[in-house]
N, C-alpha and C positions, 0 to 999 in steps of 0.2 A: 745735626751739627750746626744748623743756622736757625735762629728764631725768625729772622727776617730774610726772605728769599732774595732780596736785593743785594745782600752781602755775598750770596753765592754768585750772582751775576757779575760782581766786581772782580771775581777771580780771573786772572789772565790765562790760567792753565785749563780753563773750561771752554771747549769749542761749541758744545751743543747741550741742550737741556731737554728733559722730558717733563711735560706738564700734565700731571694726573690728579690735580686738585678738583674740588667741586666746580660745577659749571660756572658759577657766578664769579669765580676768580680767573677764568680762562683768558678773558680779553686783556685785563691789566697785565697779567704775567707774560702773555705772549708779546704784547707791545713792548713791555720793559725789556724782555729778552732780545727782541729784534733791535731795540735802541742800543743795547749793550753789545751788539755784534755777534750774538749767539744764533746758531741754527736751532730749530725747534721741532720736536715731535710733540704734537698737542693732541691729547685724547679727545674723542668725540663725546658729545656734540661740540662743534667748534666754539659756539658762543651761546649766550643766553638770549640775546636780541639780534635783530637783523643789522641794526646800525653798528653794534659792537663788531660783528663779523666783518663788515665792510672796513672799519678802522683797522682791524687786524690785517686784512689783505693789504691795505695801504702801507702799513708799517713794514710788513715783510717785503713789499715791492720797493719801497723807498731805500731800505738798507740792503737789498739784494740778498736776503736770507733764504736758505733752504728750509722749507716748512712742510712737514708731513702731517696730515690729519689722520687720526687713528681709525679711519673707516677702512678696516684691513682687507676687505674682500676686493678692493681695487688691485691688490697684489696676488689675487687668486687666478691661477692659470685657467681653471675650468670655468670660472665666472667670465673671464675675458673671452673665452671661446663661445660661451652662450650669448654674450653681447654681440659678437661678430656674426653669429648665426642668425639672430633676429634681425639685425640691421641689414643683412644681405637679402632679406625677404623670404627666408626659409619657411616661416610659419604664416606668411601673409601679413596684411595689415593687423596690428595689435589694437583691438578696441577696448579691452579691459585688462587691468592688472590688479591682482589682489595680494595683500600681505597682512600679517596679523601678529599680535602679541597676546597669547592666550595662556592664562594660569589662574587657578582657582585660589584666591586669597580669602575667601569667605570662611568663617564669619569674623575672624579676629583682625585680619589685615595686619597693619603695623601697631594696632592697639591705640588706646587713648592715654598715653603716658602724660603725667603732670609735669609742669615746669619744676625745676629743682636747682639747687646751688651748682655752680660750675665745678666739675670734678677737679681734683688736684692734678696739675700737669697739663691742663687744657687752657689755652689762651682763646677764650670765646670771642673777645673783641676782634682779635686777628682773624679767627675763623670766619666771622661774619663779614669782615672787610667792607666791600662796597654795598652789601645788603643792609636792609633796615635793622636797627638794633632791637633785639627781643631777648627775653629771658632764655636761659639754657633749657633745652629739651632734647632728650636723646633721639626723638623722632626727626629733629631738624639737623642732627649731626651725622657725620660719617656717611655710610651708604644710604641711610633713610632720607637724606636731604632730597632725593629724587622724587619724593611725594609732595614737595612744596615748591611753589612757583618762584619764590625769591631766590632760589638756588638752582633751579632746574626747570626744564620744560616737561618733566614727567616722562612717562614711558613712550610718548610720541617722539620726543627727541632722543631719549636714551636708547631704545631699541629701534624705533621707527627710522632714525637717520641711516642705519645700516640698510634697511629695505629701500628707502626712497633713493639713496645713492645708487644702489644696484639697479633700481628701476629706471632712473634717469639715464644711467650709463647704457642700459640695454636698449631703450627706445630712442636714444640719441638726442635727448632734450636736457636742458639745464634749468628750466623754470616752468612752472605751470601758468595757465591763463586765468584760472578761477579756482576758488577753494571754499568749501563749506563743511560744517561739522555739527554733530549733535551727540549728546550723551551727558553723563553726570555721575554722582554717587548714588547708585541705584540700590545697593544691597549691603555694602560694608560700612559699618558705623564706627570707623576709627577717625582720627583727627587729620587725615590726609586732606590735601586741597585738590589734587588731580582726580579725574574721573576713575571709577572702577569699570565703567562701560562707556564706550565711545566708538563712533564711526566717523572717519574723515574722508572726504572725497576731493580729489584734485582733477581738473580737466587740463590736459596737455595739448599743445599744438600737434596737429596730425590726427586729431579726433581720437584721443586715448583717455579713458577714464581710469583713474587709479584710486583704489579703496584700501584704507588701513582700518582694520578692526581691532579694537582693544577690548577683549573679553576677560575680565579678571575675577568673575564670580562663577565661572564654569570652565572646565578644562577639556571638554570634548573637542576633537579636531574640527577645523573649519571646513575641510573639504576632503576629497578622496585621497589626497596625499598628505600625510602628517609631517610635521617638522620641516615645512617648506619655507624658504626665505621669501620667495615670491612666485606667483603663478601668472604667466603671461598667456592670454587667450587671443590667438591669431585666427584668421579665417580658415587657415589650412591645418592648424594644429595648436596644441597647448604645450608651452615650455614650463617645466617645474625645475626650480633651482634650489639646492640646499648645499650644506657644507660637504656632503658625501658625493656630490656630482650633479649632473642635470639629465633630464629626460624629456624628449619630445613625443607626445602622444598625438597621432594624426587624427584629423577630423574626417568623418565620412561625408564629404560634400562634393562629389563629382558632378553635381548639377543635373541629375536625372529627374524627370518629372514624376510626381506622385499625385493621386487623385485629391481633389479638394475635400476637406473634412466636413464641409457643410453642404446640404442639398441645395441651398440657395446659390452656391457658387459654381455648380456643375456646368452651367452653360458659359462660364466666363473663361474657360481655358484651364490649363494646367498650372499648378503651383510647383515651383522648383524648390527642392529641399534636399535633405540628406539622403544618401544612398549607402550601399554597403561597400563602395569603392573608396579606399583612403586617398586623400589628396596628395599626401607625401609619405615617404618611408619613415618609420620610427627611428629615433636617434637617441643614444644614451652615451654618457661619458662618466668615468669615475672622478672622484675628488682628486685634488692636486696637492694634498698635504696641508700643513698648517699655514693659513693665510697670515696669521699673526707673526710668525717667524719670518715669512717672506716679506711682510710689510716693514718690519724692523730692519731687515737686511737691505731693502731698497732704500730706506732712509740713510743708513750708514754709507751705502755706495754713493748716494747723491751728495752727502756731506763732502765726500772726497772729490767727486767729479764736477760738482756744482750743477748737475742736471736737474730737471724738474722731477719731483717725486710722483709716484703713481697716484696719490691723492694729495695733490698740492693744495695750498690754502684757498685758492680761488674755487677749485672743485669742491672742497669741503664746505666752503661758505655757501655755495649755491645749494648743496644737498641739505645742509642744516637749515637754510632759509625756508625750504619747502615745508619742513616739519614745524618750524616756528609759526609759519603762516597758518598751519592747521590749528595750532593752539589759539592764535589770534581770532580765527573764524569761530572757534568754539566759545571762547570767553566773551566775545562781543556779540555772539548770536547773529552773525551776519554772513552774507554771501559775498566773499571778497573777489575783486578783480585784481590781477597782478600784471 
């Protein structure tokens, strides 16, 4: 109905907007919507860069707008229960959290499509917007833009922001201390820019290591539980969370002594390690329905009440920032302190 989204924002009968455009448009459109007095549901990831995200927060705050970031598991009842469980100390101190994006895209990936004339009905200049001007290529358009850095942070921000948000929520932190990453295009020879294989590590306050694995050349599960959003390893047990619910598997660590494994250590006393006595009772809970529906419902309720959304813009900004920092560490080949 509108070639220029700003004409939509001029309408007085529009109270709120949903922004589901490619990532490189999110900042300008969110700020323009806030300036126009509209409330905003903004799809994840919030922004393409850290500074864009901060400007979006400032605009929403300045104009007192209700903004929901589409990191929908913030509206999941069982994910909230899992977060409360871990923060209460139920599985002990959490030393390691793992998450992953695993899919086998080998050998073709998105292919090596050539540049071509702009198709009829597509305003390529408007699509590029704030991104650098390049020739039209189907791999840079519509969903495949996620494989190119001018429009997206790749699978780390696309999928990883869901996991990092859940992780920061569960461990009660909103920013890492340090970040490093390694990986690249190891097997798939298409014209993507993002890696097909990568591991990112974040260190969080409280001595928690978070690991994101991107394995796009092999689809075998990463651990004993498949289709897990995140795996939280505490000293007393391990929490597995997915959209179907959560489960806590106890550790056998009652602290009973076992003999040293080396003859050289036998005179040095006992080594304390695992026993057959579980430290805690197993726990499980079913899923709580569609978090996407619950998230949209929360936004509409907050538009009416003016309350803060479950994933307000500050929360979404900090979760998105963690993933952007992972990309920065990878692309600059550095160990970043934050």
